[in-house]
N, C-alpha and C positions, 0 to 999 in steps of 0.2 A: 432626872437623867443621870445615868450612871458615868464613869470616866471613862472615855474611850481611849481605843489600845496607843499604847506611844508609838510615834511614828519615827521610823530610820532617822539617821543623821541629815541633816541638810547638807545640800548642794553647797559647792564652793561660794556663789553666788549669791547664796543665802547669808551664809557667813560674814560675805565683805558686807552687804546691809548691815546685820547688828553692827558690824564696827561703824557705819558711817553712822547709826542712830545713835549709837555711845559718842560718838565725838560730837553731836550735836548739843549733847550738855556737858560737854569735858570743861570748859571753859568757868561754868558753876562750881568745879570741884576741885581747883587750885587750892590752895593754902586753905581746905577746909578737908572735905573727906581724904584726901591724899597730897600731901606736900612733897614733892619729888625731893629726894634726899643729892645733891649732886656726886659725883664720884671726880676726888683729886686725880688732875691729870699726872702720871707716872714721870718724876725728873728724870726721865731717860736720855744720855748723849750716845743716839745711833750716829753721831758722825763717822767716828773711828772705823764703823763696820762698812761705810762705804753705800753701795745700791745694794739692797734686801729685795728678797721674794718671798710670798706667802703660800704655800702648798697647802692645800686639805679639799676635803669634801665640802665645798660650799657654793654659792652662788653670787653672792655680794657680800660687801664690808662695810662695817658701821661702827661706830666708838663707841665702847660701853660708858656711857656716862651718865645713867643717872641708875640708881639701887632698885632691883627691881624688874628692870629694864627688859622685853625678851623679845623674840623674832621667831619663835616655834610657830607651827602652823596649825589652825586652830584646830579642836580636838574633831577625833569623825566618829566617836563611841556615842552620838546621840545627847550629848550635854552640851550647854552653852556656858560663854564667858562672858562678863560684863567687863569692858576695857574702856579708860580714861586715857587720853592723847598725854604723853612725855613734852615739855618746850622741845627737843629734837625733835618732832613726830612722830615717835615709836610711839609703842601703846605699852602699859601696864595693870593687870589686872585688879579688879577691886570686888568682884564676888562671882561665883561662879552656880548653875543650876543643874538638877540630876538628867534635863530633857531641855527643848527647845523654847526660845524665847520669843514671842510672836510679837509682840508689841512693848511699847514703853511711851512714857511722857513726864515730865516734868511738874508736880504738884505742890506749892510752895516749896519748902528746903527739901523735900525729897523725890526721889524718882518712882515712879510706879511702873511695875514689871509686869507683864501677864504671857501666860502662855500654856502649855501643860505640861510642865514639869511639878514637882510635888515636895522639892527644898530647893532652898537657897543658903549656900553656904554651909550644908549640913543641916540647917534649920526647918523643920517640917512647913512648910509655906503652899499647901496647893492650888495651883494656878495662878495667882496672884499674892503680890509682897511689897513691901515700902521700903526702901533705902534710903536712911538718912543722910543729906549730902555733904552736913554738917558734921556728925559723929563717929559715920558711919553706922551706923549701928540698924541693924536689919528688924521690921516689923512686918510679921504676917498677917496679910486679911483675911483672915480666915473666916468660911461659910458658902464657899461659891464649889459645887462638886459637878465635875469635868472641864472645860478648858476655855482660856481667854484668848479671842484671836483679834481684840481691837481694842485699844483703851483712848480716850478724851480727856483729858485735863483742865477742867473749866476753871481755872484760877479766880474768875471775877465772881463766880456762883458758889464758890466754894465747893466742889463735887466734882467725882473723876463717874465720867460713865467707862463702864464694863460692859464687851460686848462678845460672844462665844457662842460657844455648845454646852450648855449648864443648866443646873438650878442652883436657887438661892434665893431661901428666904419663900415668898410667894411669889416668885417671876422666873422666868424661863428664857434663857438666850442673852438679857439685857435686864442692869441694874445700875444704881449710883452708890459710891461712898463718897460718904458727905464730912464735912469736916471735924464734925462733932466724934466721929472715929467707928461709925457701924457703917453697914449696908442698910440701903431704903429702895423700896422696889418701885417702877414708873409708877405711875396712875393707871396706865393700861395694861401691866402686869408682864410687859416685856412681848415676847416676840413667838410664834408656833413653828420656826423655823430659825437654824445658824444665823448669828448676826457675824460678818465682816468686816465691817468699818465705819466708824462714826465720825463725821464732822461737825464744826459749827459755823453755819451760812453766816451772812454778813450780816441779816437782818437779828440775828440773835437765837435762832430756831436750831434744833438738833437734829441731824439728818441722819438716821440709821438705814444703812445696806448692808442686803446680804440674801441668803436663799429662805425666803419664808414669805407667806401667805394670806398672812393674819396676825392680830395681837394675840397678847398672850389669855385673857381675860374674856369673859362671852357677851363682848360687843362686835365682836366678830361672828360668824358663822361656826358655831359648835363643832359642826361634824362636815367634816371635807369629803367631796364628792357626794353628796347629798342631793343637789339640784337637779331635779330632770329637764332634759331637754324636750320641745316641744316636738311627738314625733304625727302629732293626729294631723297636721296639714303638710306633711312632707310630701312631696312625690315618689312613694314607694312603686319598684317593682321588683317582680320576681322573673328569673331564669330558670326554664327548665322544671317549671312548677307540674304539679301533677294536673290531670285535666278529673278527675275525681271531684263530683259536685260537691260544693264544700271545705274544698283542702287548698285550692287553687289562687286562693286570692292571698297575697302578699301582705296587705293590709292585717289579714286576721289578725296579725301577733302584736300589731304595735302599741296598745292599749289592753293586753290581757297581762294584768299583773296580779291574777291573782291564782296563775297556775290551772288552768280552765282545759279543758283538751276537747277534739273532737271539732266535727264542720262549724264553719263561723269560727273557731278559736287557734287553729293549730293550721299551718301551712306546711304542705309537703311538696318535695319533688316528685319527678317520674321515679320508677324503681329504678334501681341499678346505674343510677345515673348523676352525676356532680352537678350544681348547678351555682346560683348567686343569688342574695338578698343588697337591692341597692336602697336606698335613700335621699333625696334631695331638700334642702332646705334654703328657704328664700331669705337666711341669715346667716352668718357665718358664729362660730363659736368652737373652743376649745374643751371637748370631752376629756374626763378624767377616769371615768370607770364606763366600761361596759356590761351589762347584766342579760345573761344568756339564759333562756327556761326550753331544755332539750322536751321535744316532744313525746306524747308519752301515747302516741297511738301506737298499738300494736305491730311488733315486728318491724319497727320504725325508730331512725333516730340517727342525728348527726354527731359522727365521730370526732372530726379534725375539721378544721377551718382557719382562716388568717382573715383578718381585715385591711381595707386600703382606704387610705387616707385618699379625697379626690378636692379639687383636680390638681394635688401634687403627682397622683399616681406612687404612695408610697406606704410601701406594708409595714402595719404599725407592730411595736414591740410591748409587751403586756407580760406583768406578773400576775401571780394566781396564787393561791393554796391547794394543792393537789389534795383532793377528799379523800385519797385511798391514805397518803403518807400523813397527810396534815401537816408536811413544809411548806413553804416557800419556794416557787420555781418560777422560771419564765418560759416564753412562746415568743415566735415571729411567724413564718411561713406556715408553720403546721402544728396550732392552738387545740389540744387533745377537750372534748365535753362529755361530761362524764353521765351514763346512762343509768345510772342507780337511781330506782323509783321514790326511792327516801329523801334524794336531793333536790330540792324545791327548783332551785335556779343555783346559778358559779357566776362571780364578778371577777372581772378581768380589769387590771389598774393600769391605765397606760405609762410607758417609761417616761416619755418625751412629751412635753406640749407642744400639740400640735393646730394650728390653725385650719377649719377645714372648714367647706360648707355641702359636703356629700362626702357618702362613704358606701363599701362595698363589702358584704362579708361573703364570702366563696367556701361554698360546703364543699370538701373533697374526699372525704369518706365516711362512710353511714354505717349502722347498726342493723342488723338483717336486710330485708328487702330494698330501702332506701332510706334518704336525711329527710329530716323534717325540724321545725322548732317550735314551742307553743309562746315565744315572749323573747322579744328585744329591748330594752331600755339601755339609754343614753343618761350618763352624769356630768356634772362640770361641778366646779367649786363656785364661781360664782354664781348671785343671785339677781338674775335680768329681768327688768320688765319691758317688753318692745311697747310703743305704742301703735303696731301694728297688730292689727285686729287677726291675724293670723301667726303669731310669732311666739307671745307668751304662752307659758305651761304653768300648769293646767287648768288656768280661764278659758271662756270663748266670748270674747267682747259682745255687747248685744246691740249696742247704742253705741253710734259715730263718735268722734268728737266733734267739735265745732268746728264748720268751715275757714271760717277765719281767726287769726292769731288772736289769745286774749290779752287783754291788759288786766295784771293782778296789783292789786293793793294789799297789805300787808292784812293780814283779817279775814283778809277772802274767800271766799268758797270757790274751789277748784273744780269746774264743769266736767267731769268723769264719765266714761262708759259705764254704765252697771254690768256687771259681771255674776252668771252663773256656770255652775261645774260643767266641765264637758264629758263626753264620754271617757276619757282621762281617769280622770278623779273618780276613786275607789270611796262613794260617799251617796248616801240619796237624798242628804242633809243640805238645802240651798245654800249657796256661801253669798256673801257681799264682802268686797275688800275697799277700804277705804284706805286713800292715802293721804298725808299731812303734809306739808312741804313748810317748812320755816323758810319766809321769804324776806331778806335784807334790803331787797332794791327792786325795783319793778322791772319784770322779763316779759319775753315774748316768746308763743310756740314756735319754734322756726319751721320744724320737720315732722309733718305727722305721720312719715312711714316709722322711723325707727328713731330719730332722736327725737328726746320728749321735751327738752331744756335748751335754752341758748348757751354757749360756751364761756358766757360772761358770770353766770351765776356764782353767786361768789360763799354760799352755806345753803347746804338744802339738806333736812334730816327725812328721811322717809319712813313710816311706821306702817304695818299692813296689818288691820286686823280679821279674822277670821271668825 
């Protein structure tokens, strides 16, 4: 991951936060990194002068008691300064960076600082560095390409956890610095999105927070937006559908994933008439991608459309790649759909994750005589298996679960329904799915509708074989 653009200077509130953070480590610096040298009080006898007044461009007064004492305002050019407090409560500069410091913590006899800077005290130190509290020497912790947003110094374990938006070794966005003096990847290779906070729980577990949806290695879904939501059992309606035989059924397009067109595969609207396609589900979901196939029927095609999430009645925002220019762009109330016959389908990505259980696609404009579609698919990030016989995609259950809750012991077989391909699965080879949970204590199947296991399940890993 490349280095991000350097932001502008932090507002005053952010600077004050830096001061408070540095003040928390200040007691360790007195007599070591910085020993304040007091200024002798001048032996001035002002009594003969009587009462005096001081005039100037200032907002307050304080005695200059220590060398290096400063009351200058924080820098506003995007750089940061690390400060330590003097005995009189004022501050003294001990280090400066060429960009913002976003996190710091004390590790042994050093303070670790992280941010989006590239140098500290003029020494190249990309994103993270260690400042020795005893000698004042600076040690760049080279190896991170990006920026660090959060640090956790675990002195008991002898390591520093760094999180942010970066690449380091074979990890992304999270890694550890060990006391032996090198970066060590986490077992799961970090996260697939930026990390903004790290803390240690009372039970010793390390908790990461940020904008991510999975781990950095292959133990999570490798391709986002790849899990299809089952449309085959949704209640599908078409509004202003054509009366032409074989083209007026709105369900024609829910399982058409091979680009077929014609009667039974295409859905058309009445000529020169806007319309809508609606699907209602028996479960909630958070979609991340919408795939549309424009109809290839002569002199027909959808030109612009919009999607509304139900029951919220919110119009969805999308990003997509413009097939004409190849550039990323966005749309909301009028999204375009290409009629280029060389384009099999277009993918539109949801900007905001919104939970819904129904949706409506309003068709606003058309090519030629009227609008139509040859395919609709909806995808999500999560891989979800429902115990319901109508919700799981893309398999159809042909055998019901046992009518009574089952008592299970370690090593016992779980009686599951046999599965066969549905009409939405593009294969002619029969499939069977085996699920192997690891049970660490006995449990009961509580809800055979959508919840498969009780909430007291301590650890279960599922593996599907096709």
